[in-house]
C-alpha positions as CSV (number, residue, x, y, z in Angstrom):
1,X,3.8,-58.4,15.1
2,X,2.0,-59.0,11.8
3,X,0.6,-55.9,10.1
4,X,-3.2,-56.2,9.8
5,X,-4.2,-52.6,8.9
6,X,-3.0,-49.8,6.7
7,X,-4.1,-46.1,7.2
8,X,-3.6,-43.3,4.7
9,X,-3.8,-39.5,5.1
10,X,-5.6,-37.5,2.4
11,X,-4.1,-34.0,1.9
12,X,-0.6,-34.2,0.3
13,X,-1.0,-38.0,0.1
14,X,-4.1,-39.3,-1.6
15,X,-4.7,-35.8,-2.9
16,X,-2.2,-33.5,-4.6
17,X,-2.9,-30.0,-3.2
18,X,-0.5,-27.5,-4.7
19,X,-1.2,-23.8,-3.6
20,X,-3.5,-22.2,-6.1
21,X,-2.8,-18.6,-4.9
22,X,-6.5,-18.0,-4.0
23,X,-5.7,-16.1,-0.7
24,X,-3.4,-13.7,-2.5
25,X,-5.9,-13.1,-5.3
26,X,-8.6,-12.3,-2.8
27,X,-6.3,-10.0,-0.8
28,X,-5.7,-8.1,-4.0
29,X,-9.4,-8.1,-4.9
30,X,-10.4,-6.8,-1.5
31,X,-7.5,-4.5,-1.0
32,X,-6.1,-6.4,2.0
33,X,-2.5,-6.6,3.2
34,X,-0.5,-9.8,2.4
35,X,-1.3,-12.5,4.9
36,X,-4.5,-10.9,6.0
37,X,-6.7,-13.6,4.5
38,X,-5.0,-16.3,6.6
39,X,-5.3,-14.2,9.7
40,X,-9.1,-13.6,9.2
41,X,-9.6,-17.3,8.5
42,X,-7.6,-18.6,11.5
43,X,-10.4,-18.8,14.0
44,X,-13.0,-20.4,11.7
45,X,-10.4,-22.8,10.3
46,X,-9.6,-24.1,13.8
47,X,-13.3,-24.4,14.7
48,X,-14.2,-26.2,11.5
49,X,-11.3,-28.6,11.8
50,X,-12.8,-30.2,14.9
51,X,-16.5,-29.7,14.1
52,X,-17.1,-27.0,16.6
53,X,-19.2,-25.2,14.0
54,X,-21.3,-26.4,11.2
55,X,-20.5,-25.9,7.5
56,X,-23.3,-23.3,7.3
57,X,-21.9,-21.3,10.2
58,X,-18.4,-21.6,8.9
59,X,-19.5,-20.0,5.6
60,X,-21.4,-17.3,7.4
61,X,-18.3,-16.4,9.5
62,X,-16.1,-16.4,6.4
63,X,-18.5,-14.1,4.7
64,X,-18.6,-11.8,7.7
65,X,-14.8,-11.8,8.1
66,X,-14.3,-10.5,4.6
67,X,-17.4,-8.4,4.2
68,X,-18.7,-10.4,1.3
69,X,-22.1,-10.5,-0.4
70,X,-23.7,-13.8,-1.3
71,X,-22.2,-14.0,-4.8
72,X,-18.7,-13.1,-3.6
73,X,-18.9,-15.7,-0.8
74,X,-19.8,-18.4,-3.2
75,X,-16.8,-17.4,-5.4
76,X,-14.4,-17.5,-2.4
77,X,-15.7,-20.8,-1.1
78,X,-15.3,-22.3,-4.6
79,X,-11.7,-21.1,-4.6
80,X,-11.1,-22.4,-1.1
81,X,-12.5,-25.9,-1.8
82,X,-10.8,-26.2,-5.2
83,X,-7.4,-26.0,-3.4
84,X,-8.6,-28.1,-0.5
85,X,-9.6,-31.1,-2.7
86,X,-6.8,-30.7,-5.2
87,X,-6.5,-33.6,-7.5
88,X,-6.5,-37.4,-6.8
89,X,-3.2,-39.1,-6.7
90,X,-4.6,-41.8,-9.0
91,X,-1.6,-44.2,-8.7
92,X,-1.5,-44.2,-4.9
93,X,-5.3,-44.3,-4.7
94,X,-5.3,-47.5,-6.9
95,X,-2.6,-49.1,-4.7
96,X,-4.5,-48.2,-1.5
97,X,-7.8,-49.6,-2.8
98,X,-6.0,-52.8,-3.8
99,X,-4.8,-53.4,-0.3
100,X,-8.1,-55.0,0.6
101,X,-8.7,-57.8,1.4
102,X,-5.0,-58.3,2.3
103,X,-5.4,-55.7,5.1
104,X,-8.0,-53.7,6.8
105,X,-7.8,-50.1,5.6
106,X,-8.8,-46.6,6.7
107,X,-8.3,-43.0,5.9
108,X,-7.4,-40.6,8.7
109,X,-7.5,-36.9,7.9
110,X,-7.3,-33.6,9.6
111,X,-10.3,-32.0,7.8
112,X,-12.8,-29.3,7.6
113,X,-16.6,-29.4,7.9
114,X,-18.0,-30.4,4.5
115,X,-15.0,-32.4,3.4
116,X,-16.6,-35.9,3.5
117,X,-19.3,-35.0,1.1
118,X,-17.1,-33.3,-1.4
119,X,-14.2,-35.8,-1.3
120,X,-16.5,-38.8,-1.6
121,X,-18.4,-37.2,-4.5
122,X,-15.1,-36.5,-6.3
123,X,-12.9,-39.4,-5.4
124,X,-15.1,-42.1,-3.7
125,X,-13.0,-42.3,-0.6
126,X,-15.8,-44.0,1.3
127,X,-15.8,-46.9,-1.2
128,X,-12.0,-47.1,-1.2
129,X,-11.5,-48.4,2.3
130,X,-13.2,-49.8,5.4
131,X,-13.3,-46.5,7.4
132,X,-12.9,-42.8,6.8
133,X,-12.0,-40.9,10.0
134,X,-12.2,-37.1,9.7
135,X,-11.1,-34.8,12.5
136,X,-14.1,-32.5,12.1
137,X,-16.4,-35.5,12.9
138,X,-14.4,-36.7,15.9
139,X,-13.6,-33.4,17.6
140,X,-9.8,-34.0,17.6
141,X,-6.9,-33.8,15.2
142,X,-3.6,-35.5,14.5
143,X,-1.2,-35.6,16.2
144,X,-3.5,-36.0,19.2
145,X,-2.8,-39.6,20.4
146,X,-6.5,-40.1,21.0
147,X,-7.3,-40.0,17.3
148,X,-4.7,-42.7,16.6
149,X,-6.2,-44.8,19.4
150,X,-9.6,-44.3,17.9
151,X,-8.4,-45.4,14.5
152,X,-6.9,-48.6,16.0
153,X,-10.2,-49.2,17.8
154,X,-12.3,-48.8,14.6
155,X,-10.0,-51.2,12.7
156,X,-9.9,-53.7,15.6
157,X,-6.1,-53.8,15.7
158,X,-3.2,-53.0,18.1
159,X,-0.9,-50.0,17.3
160,X,1.9,-52.4,16.3
161,X,-0.4,-54.1,13.8
162,X,-1.0,-50.8,11.9
163,X,0.8,-48.8,9.3
164,X,0.2,-45.0,9.0
165,X,1.2,-43.1,5.8
166,X,1.3,-39.3,6.3
167,X,3.2,-36.4,4.9
168,X,3.4,-34.4,8.1
169,X,6.4,-35.4,10.4
170,X,4.7,-34.4,13.7
171,X,1.9,-36.9,12.8
172,X,4.2,-39.8,11.9
173,X,6.3,-39.1,15.0
174,X,3.3,-39.1,17.3
175,X,2.0,-42.3,15.7
176,X,5.4,-44.0,16.1
177,X,5.5,-43.1,19.8
178,X,2.4,-45.2,20.2
179,X,4.0,-48.1,18.4
180,X,2.4,-47.6,15.0
181,X,4.5,-48.3,11.9
182,X,4.7,-44.8,10.6
183,X,5.8,-44.1,7.0
184,X,6.5,-40.5,6.0
185,X,5.2,-39.8,2.5
186,X,7.7,-38.2,0.1
187,X,6.5,-39.6,-3.2
188,X,4.4,-42.4,-4.4
189,X,7.1,-45.0,-5.4
190,X,8.8,-44.5,-2.0
191,X,5.6,-44.8,-0.1
192,X,4.5,-48.0,-1.8
193,X,8.0,-49.5,-1.4
194,X,8.1,-48.6,2.3
195,X,4.6,-50.0,3.0
196,X,5.3,-53.2,1.1
197,X,8.5,-53.6,3.1
198,X,6.6,-53.3,6.4
199,X,3.9,-55.7,5.2
200,X,6.7,-58.2,4.3
201,X,8.3,-57.7,7.7
202,X,11.3,-55.8,6.3
203,X,11.0,-52.4,8.0
204,X,12.8,-49.8,5.8
């Protein structure tokens, strides 16, 4: 079946997000045990990822979890978002943007409340493709099959007419089970070559 749509992930794909060490710095600053930051953030991270809480409530809960004053909370959120948005993979982003009008395109991302505004302001994702689908706005995350079905619906294609590029094997595996052409991102040249092979009908 002819490919009519290409869908990219954000974190680790369109964005380069190396660890910045901010949780460890805050653990040292607040006298917390190693790993305590992740434990305290676990509940709010899960809720924010599916839009069960607003960005304002998320920030309030993060401040309460660490016992932060207003200035400290602003500093911590700045560190958190700096790692979250990382840096744009400029080569891959240019390739992705150039897929139109050859294909319909979308971004599908497991996200956190507030991501759309920040990422569009920094990188213009909303202008780069036909649709941007965030888990926090849809109430479900990859690898839930429903979010892949939703993406196909938004793009007006069948699963076999779509390519998904993602760096997380459970996501590519779940997509492939639905009949989507799933490409596991390892690096930019490999990803572009694999997508072009799929578009040409030469599955790699």
